[in-house]
N, C-alpha and C positions, 0 to 999 in steps of 0.2 A: 568640075573643079575637084581635086583631091579632098576626100572626107578628112584626112588627118589635118590639112591646112585649114579647112573650115572649122574644125575643132579648136583651133588656137586663135583664129581671127575674132576681132571684136571691134566696136566702134572706138576710135582712138580718144574720143572725148568723154562718152558715157560708160564705156567698157562694156556695152551691151553686145552680146553675142550676135553674129550675123548668119543669114541663110540666103541661098539663091532666090532671086526674083522669079515668081511664077510667070507664065506666059501672059496672063491677064494683067498682072502688075507691070511688066515690061512694055506691054502695048499702051497701057495708059501713060506711063512715062514718055515713051516715044511720041505719042500723040501731043503731049504737051510741048515737047521739044520742038516738034515739027511746027506748032503753032507759035512758038517763040515765047511760051508762057512758062518755061522752067528756069529757075534760078538756082545756082548752087549757093552754099552757106555763106560763100564770100560775096554774094550779091551780084555775080556775073552770070549772064545768060549761058546756059548749058549749050555747048557747040557740038552738034553731031549726035545722031541717034545712038543708044545703047544696044550693044550686040548682047551683052549679058551684064549682070550686075548683082550686087549683094544688098540686102536690106536687114536693117536690125530687126531682132525678134519682136520688139515693140512697135514696129512698122513706122518708125519716125524719120529714118535717114536711109538714103539709098547711095551706095558707093559702086562707081563704074569699074568694070573689069576689062582691060585692054590687053588683047593678045595672051589671054589667061592669067594676067596679073592684076590682082586687086589694087586699085588707087585709093588707099585709105588715108588720104591727107584730109584733115579736118575742114578746110576751106573747100574743098572739091565735093563734100557730100551734098546731096539734094534732099532737102526736107520735103516730106509728103504732105504736110499740112497745106502746101500752096495749091494742091490739086483738088478741085471739088468733086471730081469723079474717080478718085483713086478707089480700086476694088476693096472691098471689105474683107 
């Protein structure tokens, strides 16, 4: 993802800056999605694995990136507190 875009993106709710997910973070989220244990902020089960994503720098919310386009809708965020084994 373009560095200039990352520099201006932030969580639409908290206004916290975001960064790309690491491979271990992405793996943990996809493991939870595969098991059916990942809900978005709107309370809906997350459908489909993430190919890439962005996470707030406070590590509280993940946003999906689809075809290189960040999906920064508040209700589509994925809270990390629901994952017991999310990498530290």
